[in-house]
N, C-alpha and C positions, 0 to 999 in steps of 0.2 A: 482151738485152745487160744485164749486171749490173755495176755499179760496186762494186769492193771497198771503197774508201775514199770518204768523202763529200768534197765541195769545201768548204773552210773560207773564210768571209768574215772577213778579219782586221781591216779598217778602211777608212776612207774620208776623202778630203780634198776640200773644195769650193774651187774656184778661179774667178776671173774670167778670161775669155779675152781675150787682148790684141786690139787693133784689127787688127793684122797677121794673127793667127790667124783672126779672124772673116772678114776679106776674102778670105783664102786658102781658106776652107772651102767646100765644096759648098753650094749654096743650101739643101738640106734639112738641113744640119748647122751652121746659124748660130745656135746657142743661146748666149747671152752668158756662161753659167756651165757649168762642167764638174765632174763628180764623178769622182774617181780612186778606184777600188775595188780594194784589194789582196785577192787570193784565193790560197789555198794548196792544192796537190794533194799530200796526204801519201801517196797510194797508189803502187802499182807500175806503173800503166799511165797513158798520157797521157789527159787529159780535154779534151773539146771543150766550150767554155763560151760561151753566148750573149752577144752584145754589143749586140743589137738590142732597143730598148724597144718592147714591144707595147701597153702601157697604163700609165697613171699616175694617181694620185690625190693630192690635197693638202688638208690640214685646216688652215685658216687659224688657228683658235683654238689648236691644239697645236703648229703648226709642223712637222707630220710630212708628209714627202713619201714616197709609196710608188711604187716603180718595179717594173714587171713585165717582166723580161727572160725571158719564158717565154710559151708558148702557153696556159698554164694561168692564164687571167685570169678575173676575175669575169664572170658572164653579163650580157648586155645586158638592160636593163629590158624588160618585155613591151611597152612602148609603142614600142620601136624594133625595126623589122623589117629584117634584113639582106637587101638585094635583090641584092647582087653579092658573091660570095665568092671572092677571089683570094689564097690564102695565099702568103706569100713565105718563102723560106728565110732564116733569120736570119743576120746577121753573127755570126761566132764566132771565138774564138781557141783555139789548142791550148796547154794548160798541160802541160808535160812531167811525167813521174813525179817525185815528190819535189822539186817546184819551185813557185815562186810567179810570179804575173803581175799586172799592173795593168790593169784594164779602164777604158777612157776613155769616159765616158758624158756625153752632153749633158743639161743640166738645162733643162727647159722654162721659159719666162718667164711663161707664163700658163696657166690652166686654164679650159676652157669648161664652165660649169655650166648644166644645163637649168633653165629658169624657165617659169612658166605663160605660155601663148600664147593669143592670140585666135583663134578658129576652129580649123581643122585644122592639124596640123603641130607642130613644136617650135620653141621660141625658146631662144637661148642668151645668156649674158652672160659676158664675159671677165673673169677675176679674176686679178691679178697674183700670182705665187708670189714671196713676199718672204722672210720669215724662215724658215730651215730649221734646226730644232733637232735633228731626228732624221730618218733615212732608213731606211725599211723596204724591204729588197731581197728579191726573189724571182728567183733566177737558176737557169735550167735548164742542165743539163750532162749529158753522156753519154761513154761510152768509145769512141764512133764518131762521125764527122761527121754533122751534121744536113743531109742532102741530100734532094732530090726524086728519087725513083726514076723511071727512064725510063718514060714511059707512064702515070704515076699521074694520076688525076683530081684536081681541086681537093679534093674530099671526102677522098680517100685520103691526099693530102699533108697536109691539116689534121689528120687522125686520127693520122698518124705523128708529126707535130710535138707533138701533145698527149701521146702515150704514150711516146715515146722518152726514155730517160734518167731522171734524177732531178731533184729541186728542192732547192736550198739556200736557206735563209731566215735573215735576221738583221735586227735593228733596232739601228742604231748611231747614235752621235752623231758627225757628221763634224767634222774639224778644218778650219781655214781660214775663209774668208769665208762667213758665215752669211746675209748679206743682199745 
C-alpha cells in the first residue's frame, strides 16, 4: 500500500486536563497533561493515523519530549530481554482526504530511567517530566486500517505493524502550558 501524499504535522498545543476530565478518564488514560496535535492529509485518499503511544523519551536538560506513535521505536538495550511479546493493534483515527484532524495524546507525568543496580536485574528511578519546550513526534500512518489479520501469530502481527504505512516526523514547539 502506497500513500500518495504524506501526512503533515501542523502544530501542537499542551493543555492541563481538568479534574472532571481526569476522573472520567479510563484508569490507563489518567495523565494530567494532554497534547493536541493537528495533522493534515493533503492527499486524495483517507489516511489511518496512529493515536497510541508505543514509547517515549524525555531530555530534562533540553526540555524535549519524544513521542513514538509507531511500532518503529528504538531497539531495547541488550541488557533487557523481551520474555513475552503481545503486540496490540494501535488506536487510530481516519483523516479524510483533503482534511485535517486533531490527535488527543496523553502526556506522561514521569519517565523511568535505568540506574545501576546491586546484583542481578535492573533498577529504575522515576523522574518527573516538567518543562516541555519541544515535542519530537513520530507518527505512523497508512491508507488502510492497522488491523490484525485473522490467524496471524504475534510475530506476524508485529511485523505487519512495523512495515505497514509510512512515518511522519516533526519537531515542534507546542503552544499552551509548558510545565
